[in-house]
C-alpha positions, -999 to +999 in steps of 0.1 A: -141-627-205-176-632-192-196-663-189-218-650-218-188-651-241-183-689-237-210-711-249-200-741-227-172-752-204-149-773-227-149-810-221-117-825-207-116-854-232-086-862-255-102-846-285-110-814-267-074-814-253-059-818-288-082-790-301-072-767-272-035-773-279-040-765-317-058-733-308-030-724-284-004-730-310-022-710-337-031-681-315+004-680-300+019-680-335-002-649-342+011-632-311+046-643-320+046-627-355+033-593-343+056-591-314+085-602-336+081-569-355+090-549-324+126-561-326+132-578-360+138-544-376+166-535-351+192-554-370+182-538-403+185-503-388+219-496-405+209-511-438+176-491-440+196-460-431+221-466-459+193-474-484+173-442-476+203-420-465+185-414-432+199-403-398+195-423-366+170-398-351+148-401-382+151-438-383+141-441-346+106-433-357+105-464-379+107-483-346+089-459-323+058-454-345+051-491-344+053-493-306+033-460-302+003-471-324+005-507-311+002-494-275-026-470-284-048-494-303-041-525-281-066-518-253-095-506-274-089-535-298-100-559-270-133-539-267-139-542-304-133-579-303-157-583-274-185-566-294-179-578-330-164-612-323-129-623-313-124-647-343-135-620-368-112-593-353-083-617-350-085-627-387-090-591-398-059-582-378-038-611-393-048-603-429-044-565-424-010-572-409+001-592-439-010-565-463+006-536-444+038-557-440+039-559-478+035-521-480+065-517-456+086-541-476+079-521-508+083-486-492+101-462-516+114-438-488+115-433-450+082-414-449+064-442-466+080-468-444+070-449-412+034-446-425+034-483-433+047-492-399+019-472-383-008-491-402+010-524-396+009-517-358-028-509-358-036-543-373-010-560-350-029-545-320-061-563-332-043-596-331-028-595-296-058-594-272-079-615-295-053-642-297-054-646-259-092-643-257-095-672-282-073-694-261-090-690-227-124-707-235-106-738-248-090-746-214-106-755-181-100-727-155-073-748-137-053-750-169-056-714-180-026-700-161-003-725-180-019-715-213-015-678-205+022-684-196+028-702-228+012-674-248+033-648-229+065-668-234+059-666-272+060-628-270+092-629-250+108-653-275+097-632-304+113-601-290+145-619-282+148-638-315+139-609-337+174-596-343+188-630-353+160-637-378+162-601-391+199-605-397+195-637-417+170-620-440+190-588-443+223-607-451+210-632-476+181-613-491+173-577-483+161-556-453+128-555-472+123-592-464+122-583-427+087-572-435+078-594-465+084-626-445+052-618-425+030-623-456+033-661-460+032-667-422+000-647-418-015-665-448-010-698-430-024-685-398-055-671-416-061-703-435-060-725-404-078-699-383-109-699-406-114-736-400-101-741-364-112-711-344-146-706-328-164-673-327-172-657-293-182-623-281-195-605-250-232-600-253-231-571-229-204-552-249-218-518-261-204-488-278-169-481-292-138-471-273-134-434-268-115-421-298-101-390-281-088-413-253-071-435-279-054-405-295-042-392-262-027-426-253-006-423-285+001-385-282+016-385-247+045-409-253+050-395-288+055-360-274+078-374-247+098-394-273+101-364-296+117-344-267+141-372-257+152-380-293+156-345-306+170-329-273+207-336-281+204-323-316+181-293-310+194-285-276+176-292-243+167-256-239+152-253-274+115-242-272+105-272-293+121-297-269+106-279-238+073-277-256+073-314-263+079-323-226+053-297-215+028-311-239+033-347-226+029-333-190-003-315-198-019-343-218-014-369-190-039-354-166-061-345-195-062-382-205-070-393-169-099-368-167-112-377-201-110-415-194-129-411-162-158-392-178-160-411-211-189-434-217-165-461-231-131-453-215-100-467-230-086-479-197-105-492-167-086-474-139-104-496-114-079-524-123-051-503-109-066-505-075-053-540-074-018-536-060-002-565-078-016-553-112-004-518-105+032-527-094+038-554-120+027-531-148+050-503-135+079-528-134+070-541-169+073-506-184+106-498-166+122-531-175+109-529-211+126-495-214+159-511-206+152-543-226+143-527-259+169-500-256+196-526-250+185-548-279+190-519-303+222-507-287+239-541-288+233-547-325+245-512-334+276-515-312+286-547-328+282-532-363+297-498-357+324-503-331+335-539-337+326-536-374+308-569-375+286-577-405+248-578-401+248-616-398+278-618-376+264-592-352+231-611-350+249-644-344+270-627-317+238-618-298+222-653-303+233-668-269+210-644-251+177-653-269+187-690-267+189-687-229+155-669-229+139-697-250+154-724-228+142-711-195+110-693-204+087-722-193+109-730-163+105-694-152+068-697-153+069-728-131+093-712-106+069-682-104+040-705-094+061-724-068+082-696-054+063-665-062+065-640-090+083-613-070+113-635-062+116-647-098+113-612-112+138-598-087+163-626-096+158-617-133+164-580-126+196-588-107+209-611-135+201-584-161+219-557-141+249-579-136+252-587-173+250-550-184+273-540-157+298-565-169+294-552-205+300-516-194+331-526-174+349-550-198+336-546-234+359-522-253+369-512-288+388-545-295+366-575-302+368-601-275+335-620-280+341-652-261+358-637-231+341-603-228+308-603-247+295-639-241+295-640-203+275-607-202+251-620-229+244-652-209+236-632-178+213-607-196+196-637-214+190-653-180+176-620-167+152-616-197+141-652-194+132-648-158+114-616-164+094-611-196+075-645-196+066-640-159+054-604-161+025-612-183+011-638-160+019-620-128+001-588-140-033-606-144-029-631-116-048-611-090-075-601-115-108-619-119-109-642-150-133-619-167-106-591-167-077-613-179-079-602-216-081-565-207-054-568-181-031-586-205-037-559-231-028-531-207+004-550-197+014-555-233+006-518-241+028-506-213+056-529-225+053-512-259+054-477-243+086-489-226+100-498-260+094-462-272+112-448-242+141-472-244+148-465-281+144-428-275+168-429-245+193-449-265+193-423-293+196-394-269+223-409-246+244-422-275+243-390-295+267-389-325+300-401-311+333-402-330+352-434-335+374-425-305+345-419-282+320-445-294+328-472-269+325-448-239+291-436-253+278-472-254+291-477-219+269-448-207+239-464-224+246-498-207+250-482-173+217-464-177+198-496-188+215-516-161+201-492-135+166-492-151+165-530-151+173-532-115+147-505-107+121-527-124+129-555-100+130-533-069+096-518-076+080-551-067+092-547-031+075-514-026+046-529-006+071-538+022+078-501+027+041-497+038+029-531+050-008-534+042-027-562+025-005-575-003-012-597-032+022-602-048+035-636-038 
């Protein structure tokens, strides 16, 4: 955000403070509802499959297409908002998200649902960067880190609470209400947003984001995801699988070259020269891979191995998001007092300990209180110390004018991690029999335990080649 995009520094009187808090609440609710849809569908996975007679590898695209399009549109959405107005783009995103959510809820088949999810994600991507950009001008510079942390914790809470909310809707209504519930929430946000939010834009913003670059951002992880998901079924030596991996490998350097030569590049690679931004984003993507893959695997394990109902499975996973919600703000304060690296490392260790415990003790027989609960509390602690902190830590070393773009990149990489996590889960789990199902889930948990730990260790890379550091 530039000085041109803010008409005046907000006064620090009680009325301005109340207004700032209302804008923070409304914008954070917008971020909450779009991030909620990255995980709320997980618990309805089995119900949707039964309704449409679809296989797991086909249904994976219901989840992945949302994350793919969300990640691809997220960064250029910030550019559109800078040029055409943040309030305008935010409200277009909220209204479009409501309409496309209704289309998903009324989908007659899997193909229509996947298409609806793609459209839903495009509008969701308009909401995320604008919701943050609308918050920042309302707070004095000294208070902006707290506001950013609050906004980031809403995204973490949404991702963690999604399965529980989805289960309640699926159990007592229908899986279709997982999507339809967005309509009244978005209507409330739009109604209040019209009156409360102030328009702002960057007077220097010119041109539209490079369309080819946007398509490449989506195509690279899509090809990689295709290879991972279909590898077990088609065979890893199948020409289609090899071709998918080769395409992803070829498109990556093509994207870098295109972005560097484009008049309006999708990603400003200059931001990655900042070590903290580079490392935290790498850690975000690795941890998100483990996080989103585990969320889906846990719900499906409880339903297929322990034969829990949809609601009982969601309630069984509730302790973890409760821990996340309880410690999210505390994690932000610990990050400011003790440094982001220490808090994120502690989160990675707790996460790994929890999944290691799951892989070691959780078996075919249901023992929720003695086997599942201790692991769930540990993983919840790990999530709470990680996701809310990553958003703020990623942009901490950037100039304020780059906060919105930096946050969009961080959120985009988190969504790409979701695609990889879901794809790895489908590939590693395979199609086990009843006798081998528990062992297959154990392999999944060991993999995601290792990835979560790797996400924490990445932050210590600067110590291997001590130069000027900016991770505290």
